[in-house]
C-alpha positions as CSV (number, residue, x, y, z in Angstrom):
1,X,31.9,73.6,-52.3
2,X,30.0,72.7,-49.1
3,X,30.3,75.6,-46.6
4,X,28.2,74.1,-43.8
5,X,26.0,71.1,-43.1
6,X,23.3,71.1,-40.4
7,X,21.2,68.0,-39.4
8,X,18.5,67.9,-36.8
9,X,16.2,65.1,-35.6
10,X,17.6,62.5,-38.0
11,X,18.1,58.9,-36.8
12,X,20.5,59.1,-33.8
13,X,21.3,62.8,-34.6
14,X,19.6,65.4,-32.4
15,X,21.6,68.4,-33.6
16,X,24.7,68.3,-35.7
17,X,26.6,71.1,-37.5
18,X,29.9,71.1,-39.3
19,X,31.8,73.5,-41.5
20,X,34.3,71.4,-43.6
21,X,37.4,73.1,-44.9
22,X,37.6,74.1,-48.5
23,X,40.4,71.5,-48.9
24,X,40.6,68.0,-47.2
25,X,38.5,67.2,-44.2
26,X,38.7,63.8,-42.4
27,X,35.8,62.1,-40.4
28,X,36.5,59.2,-38.1
29,X,34.6,57.4,-35.4
30,X,33.9,54.0,-34.0
31,X,31.7,51.6,-35.9
32,X,28.1,52.4,-35.4
33,X,28.9,55.9,-34.0
34,X,26.9,57.6,-36.8
35,X,29.1,58.1,-39.8
36,X,26.8,56.2,-42.1
37,X,23.9,58.1,-40.6
38,X,25.5,61.4,-41.6
39,X,25.8,60.1,-45.2
40,X,22.1,59.1,-45.1
41,X,21.2,62.7,-44.1
42,X,23.5,64.0,-46.9
43,X,21.6,61.7,-49.3
44,X,18.4,63.6,-48.5
45,X,20.1,66.8,-49.9
46,X,20.9,64.7,-53.0
47,X,17.2,63.8,-53.5
48,X,17.1,60.4,-51.9
49,X,13.7,59.1,-50.6
50,X,12.8,60.0,-47.1
51,X,11.3,57.8,-44.3
52,X,9.5,58.9,-41.1
53,X,11.3,56.0,-39.3
54,X,14.4,58.2,-39.6
55,X,13.0,60.7,-37.2
56,X,14.7,60.7,-33.7
57,X,11.7,62.4,-32.1
58,X,8.3,61.5,-33.5
59,X,6.7,64.8,-32.7
60,X,9.3,67.0,-34.4
61,X,10.3,67.5,-38.1
62,X,13.7,66.5,-39.4
63,X,15.6,69.3,-41.2
64,X,18.8,68.8,-43.2
65,X,20.4,71.9,-44.7
66,X,23.5,72.4,-46.8
67,X,25.0,75.8,-47.8
68,X,27.1,75.6,-51.0
69,X,29.3,78.0,-52.9
70,X,28.4,77.3,-56.6
71,X,30.0,80.2,-58.5
72,X,32.5,77.9,-60.3
73,X,30.0,75.3,-61.5
74,X,28.4,77.4,-64.3
75,X,24.9,76.7,-63.1
76,X,23.3,80.1,-63.9
77,X,21.6,78.8,-67.1
78,X,20.5,75.6,-65.2
79,X,18.7,77.8,-62.6
80,X,17.2,80.1,-65.2
81,X,15.8,77.1,-67.2
82,X,14.1,76.0,-64.0
83,X,12.9,79.6,-63.4
84,X,14.8,79.8,-60.1
85,X,16.7,82.8,-58.8
86,X,20.4,82.1,-59.1
87,X,22.8,83.1,-56.2
88,X,26.4,82.0,-55.8
89,X,25.6,81.0,-52.3
90,X,23.0,78.3,-52.6
91,X,21.0,76.9,-49.7
92,X,19.4,73.4,-50.1
93,X,17.0,72.3,-47.3
94,X,15.1,69.1,-46.9
95,X,12.3,68.7,-44.3
96,X,10.5,65.6,-43.2
97,X,7.4,66.2,-41.1
98,X,6.1,63.6,-38.5
99,X,3.2,62.8,-40.8
100,X,5.7,61.6,-43.5
101,X,5.4,64.6,-45.8
102,X,8.7,65.6,-47.3
103,X,9.5,69.0,-48.7
104,X,12.6,70.3,-50.6
105,X,13.8,73.9,-50.9
106,X,16.5,75.7,-52.9
107,X,17.1,79.2,-51.7
108,X,13.8,79.0,-49.8
109,X,11.9,78.2,-53.0
110,X,10.0,74.8,-53.0
111,X,11.3,72.4,-55.7
112,X,10.5,68.9,-56.9
113,X,12.6,66.0,-55.7
114,X,13.6,65.2,-59.3
115,X,15.1,68.7,-59.6
116,X,16.9,68.2,-56.3
117,X,18.5,65.0,-57.6
118,X,19.9,66.8,-60.7
119,X,21.2,69.7,-58.7
120,X,22.5,67.5,-55.9
121,X,24.6,65.5,-58.4
122,X,26.2,68.7,-59.6
123,X,27.2,69.7,-56.1
124,X,28.1,66.5,-54.2
125,X,29.6,63.2,-55.3
126,X,29.5,60.4,-52.6
127,X,32.1,57.8,-53.5
128,X,32.0,54.5,-51.8
129,X,33.0,50.9,-52.5
130,X,29.6,50.3,-53.9
131,X,29.5,53.2,-56.2
132,X,29.9,51.1,-59.4
133,X,26.9,51.8,-61.6
134,X,28.0,55.2,-62.9
135,X,31.4,54.0,-64.0
136,X,29.8,51.3,-66.2
137,X,27.7,53.7,-68.2
138,X,28.9,54.5,-71.7
139,X,27.7,58.1,-71.5
140,X,29.8,58.6,-68.3
141,X,32.9,57.0,-70.0
142,X,32.5,59.3,-73.0
143,X,32.2,62.3,-70.7
144,X,35.5,61.2,-69.1
145,X,37.2,61.1,-72.4
146,X,35.9,64.5,-73.3
147,X,37.0,66.0,-70.0
148,X,40.5,64.5,-70.4
149,X,40.8,65.5,-74.1
150,X,39.4,69.0,-73.4
151,X,37.0,68.8,-76.3
152,X,34.8,71.7,-75.2
153,X,35.3,73.7,-78.4
154,X,35.0,70.7,-80.8
155,X,31.9,69.4,-78.9
156,X,30.2,72.8,-79.0
157,X,30.9,73.1,-82.7
158,X,29.6,69.6,-83.4
159,X,26.4,70.1,-81.3
160,X,25.6,73.3,-83.3
161,X,25.9,71.4,-86.6
162,X,24.0,68.4,-85.2
163,X,21.2,70.8,-84.2
164,X,21.1,72.2,-87.7
165,X,21.2,68.7,-89.2
166,X,18.2,67.6,-87.0
167,X,16.3,70.7,-88.0
168,X,16.9,70.1,-91.7
169,X,16.1,66.4,-91.3
170,X,12.8,67.2,-89.6
171,X,11.9,69.7,-92.3
172,X,12.7,67.2,-95.1
173,X,10.7,64.4,-93.5
174,X,7.8,66.7,-92.9
175,X,7.8,67.8,-96.5
176,X,8.0,64.1,-97.7
177,X,5.0,63.3,-95.5
178,X,3.2,66.4,-96.8
179,X,4.0,65.4,-100.4
180,X,2.6,61.9,-99.7
181,X,-0.6,63.3,-98.3
182,X,-1.0,65.9,-101.0
183,X,-0.3,63.3,-103.7
184,X,-3.2,61.3,-102.4
185,X,-5.5,64.3,-102.5
186,X,-4.0,66.1,-105.5
187,X,-6.5,65.0,-108.2
188,X,-9.5,65.5,-105.9
189,X,-8.3,68.9,-104.8
190,X,-7.8,69.9,-108.4
191,X,-11.3,68.7,-109.4
192,X,-12.8,70.6,-106.5
193,X,-10.8,73.8,-107.3
194,X,-11.9,73.6,-111.0
195,X,-15.5,73.1,-109.9
196,X,-15.4,76.3,-107.7
197,X,-13.2,78.3,-110.1
198,X,-15.6,77.6,-113.0
199,X,-18.3,79.6,-111.2
200,X,-16.1,82.7,-110.8
201,X,-17.8,83.5,-107.5
202,X,-18.3,87.1,-106.4
203,X,-18.8,88.1,-102.8
204,X,-22.4,88.9,-101.8
205,X,-23.8,87.9,-105.3
206,X,-26.1,85.3,-103.8
207,X,-28.4,87.8,-102.2
208,X,-28.5,89.9,-105.4
209,X,-29.3,86.8,-107.5
210,X,-32.0,85.6,-105.1
211,X,-33.6,89.1,-105.2
212,X,-33.5,89.2,-109.0
213,X,-34.9,85.7,-109.2
214,X,-37.8,86.7,-106.9
215,X,-38.7,89.6,-109.2
216,X,-38.4,87.7,-112.5
217,X,-40.5,84.7,-111.2
218,X,-43.4,87.2,-110.4
219,X,-42.8,89.7,-113.1
220,X,-46.2,89.5,-114.8
221,X,-48.1,89.8,-111.5
222,X,-45.9,92.6,-110.2
223,X,-46.5,94.6,-113.4
224,X,-50.2,94.0,-113.2
225,X,-50.4,95.1,-109.5
226,X,-48.4,98.2,-110.2
227,X,-50.5,99.2,-113.2
228,X,-53.7,98.7,-111.2
229,X,-52.4,101.0,-108.5
230,X,-51.2,103.6,-111.1
231,X,-54.7,103.5,-112.7
232,X,-56.2,104.3,-109.3
233,X,-53.9,107.2,-109.0
234,X,-53.9,108.5,-112.5
235,X,-57.6,108.2,-113.6
236,X,-58.7,111.6,-115.2
237,X,-62.1,111.7,-113.4
238,X,-61.8,109.6,-110.3
239,X,-58.0,109.2,-109.8
240,X,-56.4,109.8,-106.5
241,X,-54.0,112.3,-108.1
242,X,-56.9,114.3,-109.5
243,X,-58.7,114.3,-106.2
244,X,-55.6,115.3,-104.3
245,X,-55.2,118.3,-106.6
246,X,-58.8,119.4,-105.9
247,X,-58.2,119.0,-102.1
248,X,-55.1,121.1,-102.4
249,X,-57.0,123.8,-104.2
250,X,-59.6,123.8,-101.4
251,X,-56.8,124.0,-98.8
252,X,-55.4,127.1,-100.5
253,X,-58.9,128.6,-100.4
254,X,-59.2,127.9,-96.7
255,X,-55.8,129.6,-96.1
256,X,-57.0,132.7,-97.8
257,X,-60.1,132.8,-95.7
258,X,-58.3,132.3,-92.4
259,X,-54.6,132.1,-91.6
260,X,-55.2,129.4,-89.0
261,X,-55.5,126.8,-91.9
262,X,-51.9,127.5,-93.1
263,X,-50.4,124.6,-91.1
264,X,-53.0,122.2,-92.4
265,X,-52.4,123.3,-96.0
266,X,-48.6,122.9,-95.6
267,X,-49.0,119.4,-94.1
268,X,-51.3,118.3,-96.9
269,X,-49.0,119.9,-99.5
270,X,-46.1,117.7,-98.1
271,X,-48.3,114.6,-98.3
272,X,-49.3,115.6,-101.9
273,X,-45.6,115.9,-102.9
274,X,-44.7,112.6,-101.3
275,X,-47.6,110.9,-103.0
276,X,-46.6,112.2,-106.4
277,X,-43.1,111.0,-105.8
278,X,-44.5,107.5,-104.8
279,X,-46.4,107.4,-108.1
280,X,-43.3,108.3,-110.0
281,X,-41.3,105.5,-108.2
282,X,-44.1,103.0,-108.9
283,X,-44.0,104.0,-112.6
284,X,-40.2,103.7,-112.6
285,X,-40.2,100.3,-111.0
286,X,-42.9,99.1,-113.4
287,X,-40.8,100.1,-116.4
288,X,-37.8,98.2,-115.0
289,X,-39.7,95.0,-114.4
290,X,-39.0,92.7,-117.4
291,X,-40.5,89.4,-118.3
292,X,-37.3,87.6,-119.3
293,X,-37.6,83.8,-119.1
294,X,-34.1,83.2,-120.5
295,X,-32.5,85.4,-117.8
296,X,-34.5,83.7,-115.2
297,X,-33.3,80.3,-116.3
298,X,-29.7,81.5,-116.2
299,X,-30.1,82.9,-112.6
300,X,-31.9,79.7,-111.5
301,X,-29.1,77.6,-113.0
302,X,-26.3,79.7,-111.3
303,X,-28.1,79.6,-107.9
304,X,-28.6,75.9,-108.3
305,X,-24.9,75.3,-108.8
306,X,-24.1,77.6,-105.8
307,X,-26.6,75.7,-103.6
308,X,-25.1,72.3,-104.7
309,X,-21.6,73.4,-103.8
310,X,-22.7,74.8,-100.5
311,X,-24.3,71.5,-99.6
312,X,-21.3,69.6,-100.8
313,X,-18.9,71.6,-98.7
314,X,-21.2,72.0,-95.8
315,X,-21.4,75.9,-95.8
316,X,-24.1,78.5,-96.2
317,X,-22.6,81.4,-98.1
318,X,-20.7,82.3,-101.2
319,X,-18.0,83.9,-99.0
320,X,-17.3,80.5,-97.3
321,X,-17.1,78.8,-100.7
322,X,-14.6,81.5,-101.8
323,X,-12.5,80.7,-98.7
324,X,-12.5,77.0,-99.5
325,X,-11.5,77.8,-103.1
326,X,-8.6,79.8,-101.8
327,X,-7.5,76.9,-99.5
328,X,-7.7,74.5,-102.4
329,X,-5.8,76.8,-104.6
330,X,-3.0,76.9,-101.9
331,X,-2.9,73.1,-101.7
332,X,-2.7,72.7,-105.4
333,X,0.0,75.4,-105.6
334,X,2.0,73.6,-102.9
335,X,1.7,70.3,-104.6
336,X,2.7,71.8,-108.0
337,X,5.8,73.4,-106.3
338,X,6.5,70.6,-103.9
339,X,9.2,69.0,-106.0
340,X,11.2,72.2,-105.9
341,X,10.8,72.5,-102.1
342,X,11.8,68.8,-101.7
343,X,14.9,69.3,-103.7
344,X,15.9,72.4,-101.7
345,X,15.1,70.6,-98.4
346,X,17.1,67.5,-99.5
347,X,20.1,69.7,-100.5
348,X,19.9,71.5,-97.1
349,X,19.8,68.1,-95.4
350,X,22.8,66.9,-97.4
351,X,24.8,70.1,-96.7
352,X,24.1,70.1,-93.0
353,X,25.0,66.3,-92.8
354,X,28.3,67.0,-94.6
355,X,29.0,69.9,-92.2
356,X,28.1,67.8,-89.2
357,X,30.2,65.0,-90.5
358,X,33.3,67.2,-90.7
359,X,32.7,68.5,-87.2
360,X,32.1,65.0,-86.0
361,X,35.4,63.7,-87.5
362,X,37.2,66.6,-85.9
363,X,35.7,65.7,-82.5
364,X,36.5,62.0,-83.0
365,X,40.1,62.9,-83.9
366,X,40.5,65.0,-80.7
367,X,39.0,62.2,-78.6
368,X,41.1,59.4,-80.1
369,X,44.3,61.4,-79.8
370,X,44.0,61.1,-76.0
371,X,43.3,57.4,-75.7
372,X,46.9,56.4,-75.3
373,X,47.9,58.9,-72.7
374,X,44.6,58.4,-70.8
375,X,45.3,54.6,-70.7
376,X,48.9,55.1,-69.6
377,X,48.1,57.6,-66.9
378,X,45.3,55.6,-65.5
379,X,47.3,52.5,-65.4
380,X,50.1,54.3,-63.7
381,X,47.8,55.6,-61.0
382,X,46.3,52.2,-60.5
383,X,49.8,50.8,-60.1
384,X,50.4,53.3,-57.2
385,X,47.1,52.1,-55.6
386,X,48.3,48.5,-55.4
387,X,47.1,47.3,-58.8
388,X,50.5,46.9,-60.6
389,X,49.1,44.5,-63.2
390,X,46.0,46.5,-64.1
391,X,45.5,47.2,-67.7
392,X,43.2,49.8,-69.3
393,X,42.1,50.0,-72.9
394,X,39.5,52.3,-74.6
395,X,37.4,50.5,-77.2
396,X,36.0,52.9,-79.8
397,X,33.1,52.4,-82.2
398,X,31.7,54.8,-84.8
399,X,28.0,55.2,-84.4
400,X,25.2,57.0,-86.2
401,X,25.1,60.8,-85.5
402,X,23.9,61.5,-81.9
403,X,23.9,64.6,-79.7
404,X,27.2,63.4,-78.2
405,X,29.0,62.9,-81.5
406,X,29.8,59.9,-83.8
407,X,31.6,57.9,-81.1
408,X,30.9,55.2,-78.6
409,X,33.6,54.4,-76.1
410,X,33.9,51.7,-73.5
411,X,36.6,51.3,-70.9
412,X,38.0,47.8,-70.8
413,X,39.8,46.7,-67.7
414,X,41.9,43.8,-66.4
415,X,43.2,43.7,-62.8
416,X,45.4,40.6,-63.3
417,X,48.6,40.0,-65.2
418,X,48.0,38.4,-68.5
419,X,44.3,39.0,-68.3
420,X,42.3,40.2,-71.3
421,X,40.7,43.6,-70.7
422,X,36.9,43.3,-70.7
423,X,34.0,45.6,-70.0
424,X,34.1,46.9,-66.4
425,X,30.8,45.3,-65.3
426,X,32.2,41.8,-66.2
427,X,35.6,41.9,-64.5
428,X,35.9,44.5,-61.7
429,X,35.2,43.7,-58.0
430,X,33.8,46.3,-55.6
431,X,37.2,47.2,-54.3
432,X,38.8,47.4,-57.8
433,X,35.9,49.5,-59.0
434,X,36.4,51.9,-56.0
435,X,40.1,52.4,-56.7
436,X,39.5,52.7,-60.4
437,X,36.9,55.3,-59.9
438,X,39.1,57.1,-57.4
439,X,42.0,57.1,-59.9
440,X,39.6,58.5,-62.6
441,X,38.4,61.3,-60.3
442,X,42.0,62.2,-59.5
443,X,42.8,62.3,-63.2
444,X,39.9,64.5,-63.9
445,X,40.5,66.9,-60.9
446,X,42.6,69.3,-62.9
447,X,40.4,69.0,-66.0
448,X,37.1,70.1,-64.7
449,X,35.2,71.6,-61.8
450,X,34.3,68.6,-59.7
451,X,31.5,68.7,-57.0
452,X,32.4,68.2,-53.4
453,X,33.9,64.7,-53.2
454,X,32.9,62.5,-50.2
455,X,35.0,59.3,-50.0
456,X,33.3,56.8,-47.8
457,X,35.8,54.3,-46.4
458,X,37.3,53.6,-49.8
459,X,40.5,52.7,-48.0
460,X,38.8,49.5,-46.7
461,X,41.0,46.5,-47.5
462,X,44.2,48.5,-48.2
463,X,47.0,49.7,-45.9
464,X,50.6,50.7,-45.9
465,X,52.1,52.4,-48.9
466,X,48.9,52.1,-50.9
467,X,46.9,53.9,-48.3
468,X,49.6,56.6,-48.1
469,X,49.5,57.0,-51.9
470,X,45.7,57.2,-51.9
471,X,45.7,60.0,-49.3
472,X,48.5,61.8,-51.2
473,X,46.3,61.8,-54.2
474,X,43.4,63.0,-52.1
475,X,45.5,65.9,-50.8
476,X,46.4,66.8,-54.4
477,X,42.7,66.7,-55.5
478,X,41.9,68.9,-52.4
479,X,44.2,71.7,-53.7
480,X,41.6,72.3,-56.4
481,X,38.4,70.7,-55.0
482,X,36.7,70.2,-51.7
483,X,37.2,66.6,-50.3
484,X,35.6,65.0,-47.3
485,X,36.9,61.5,-46.4
486,X,35.4,59.0,-43.9
487,X,38.3,56.7,-42.9
488,X,39.3,54.1,-40.4
489,X,43.0,54.4,-41.2
490,X,45.1,56.7,-38.9
491,X,47.7,57.3,-41.7
492,X,44.9,58.6,-43.8
493,X,43.1,60.6,-41.1
494,X,46.3,62.4,-40.2
495,X,46.6,64.1,-43.6
496,X,43.4,66.2,-43.4
497,X,43.3,69.9,-42.9
498,X,40.5,69.3,-40.4
499,X,39.6,66.2,-38.4
500,X,36.0,65.6,-37.3
501,X,35.2,62.9,-34.7
502,X,31.8,61.2,-34.7
503,X,30.8,59.6,-31.4
504,X,27.8,58.4,-29.4
505,X,26.7,60.4,-26.4
506,X,24.9,58.4,-23.7
507,X,24.7,61.2,-21.1
508,X,21.0,61.7,-21.4
509,X,18.0,59.3,-21.5
510,X,18.5,58.6,-25.2
511,X,21.7,57.8,-27.1
512,X,22.5,60.4,-29.7
513,X,25.3,60.8,-32.3
514,X,27.4,63.9,-32.2
515,X,30.3,65.3,-34.2
516,X,33.2,67.3,-32.9
517,X,35.9,69.2,-34.7
518,X,39.1,68.0,-33.0
519,X,41.7,70.5,-31.6
520,X,45.4,69.6,-32.1
521,X,45.8,67.7,-28.9
522,X,42.4,65.9,-29.3
523,X,43.5,64.9,-32.8
524,X,46.7,63.3,-31.5
525,X,44.7,61.4,-28.9
526,X,42.2,60.1,-31.5
527,X,44.9,59.0,-33.9
528,X,46.7,57.2,-31.1
529,X,43.4,55.3,-30.3
530,X,43.1,54.4,-34.0
531,X,46.6,53.0,-33.8
532,X,46.5,51.1,-30.5
533,X,43.0,51.0,-29.2
534,X,41.1,52.6,-26.3
535,X,44.2,52.9,-24.1
536,X,47.0,53.9,-26.4
537,X,50.6,53.6,-25.2
538,X,53.1,56.4,-25.2
539,X,54.7,55.0,-28.4
540,X,51.2,55.1,-30.0
541,X,50.9,58.8,-29.1
542,X,54.3,59.5,-30.5
543,X,53.4,57.6,-33.7
544,X,50.3,59.8,-33.9
545,X,52.3,63.0,-33.6
546,X,54.7,61.7,-36.3
547,X,51.8,61.0,-38.6
548,X,50.6,64.6,-38.2
549,X,54.1,66.0,-38.9
550,X,54.8,64.0,-42.0
């Protein structure tokens, strides 16, 4: 509910503050005094567009702030989804600066205007004679049926099954698309896989093959070079090995003659040992080098196939070819096992559709069971509002599964005796729409948590017993929900728990609109003026007192 409303620097309003009661508050005032201006300011809290022309003082910003108690509306999840801190006391503020910039805040956190529109619709409902669009919407009419029939449990169950159905359907359709794509590529993938598998690739083999190929291609020259070097080392008369042995013998002689040559002898001895090891290694390598043209041809052939596949697949290593082989094997495996996956997915889709169908039929049955009583109750309420010949019918159609169920409903209405009920947008006038929507809100008042209801002169064009019936219904709604009514009828204004009076103040250089919470005696005086004009008679004052007592 709305705890307080503050408006500053808006149109004719300099400063305005009101704290409506939690039940029924009335607002009256002369035409042009500023009642519609108040609603314009409230509209800013609901996300309506702003205009700098609305500023009273061009050099000051306009601020409209509403403080709401929202604990009963179940909005915690809504706030969490928007990553906003949730508090049961919610402050909405709208600011319009002189340069035209508009900013919106919820609990002092900046928010987008679209968010404010959604939140505002959950907190305030401004009902006027021109409020006709919402009632004509099929989704709104279905929501009315659900609220009246109390289908929360059935609707939750259906939505869970619908979600499972959509998930199963998506999976099945994705598999079908995948099967189509894999089918087109299946033969080519299998060919490529066979081509790679035939090579039985081994990680790092390419470097080994290229090294072996290099040796085999130069085997004769390699053996010749090694043997030439070995001959230089191993010649009995002039070989390096023979000479090194003689030098070592001389070094040993030097050491015996003088100890200072010990280091030189040890250094040479190390070189001698390393040289002998080098000769042994050369001899060993020479023995391993083979001249094998058949093996060379095999290696060349394998490397050629590897190079061809690397070029074909646009890679540079055996490891990358092996990765491609693995991916192709996975695609081939998927294709080979796709029929089974499709069968399982189709069965899952069929099962979830069957479960959803049962839940949908259960929801449909609960909805249809209330049609008769909904029609009768609504017709009875309209009769009390001066529409004795009104007739309401609910037209039902079965539709394809949707998030809201398997049903489409449309309210059909006729205001005149003998008339054929038709869609609301075709037959209802503004005044009829207003009373119809008012009756629906009355009907829903004990079924759901309604936002703060603001009725803007919906009693225009009615009087007498119809007006009294309307205000009695307002009072009953106000036992469960907050109601604010802007009225021009004294018999309606007298029934509020509070009575606010909007007036123009011409005491300063500029006319401004103000609002005043009337005390008991002020209320009598205002009602008397509403009955008899600016200078009410004593009988008008008595009539005003009587209205307040009854």
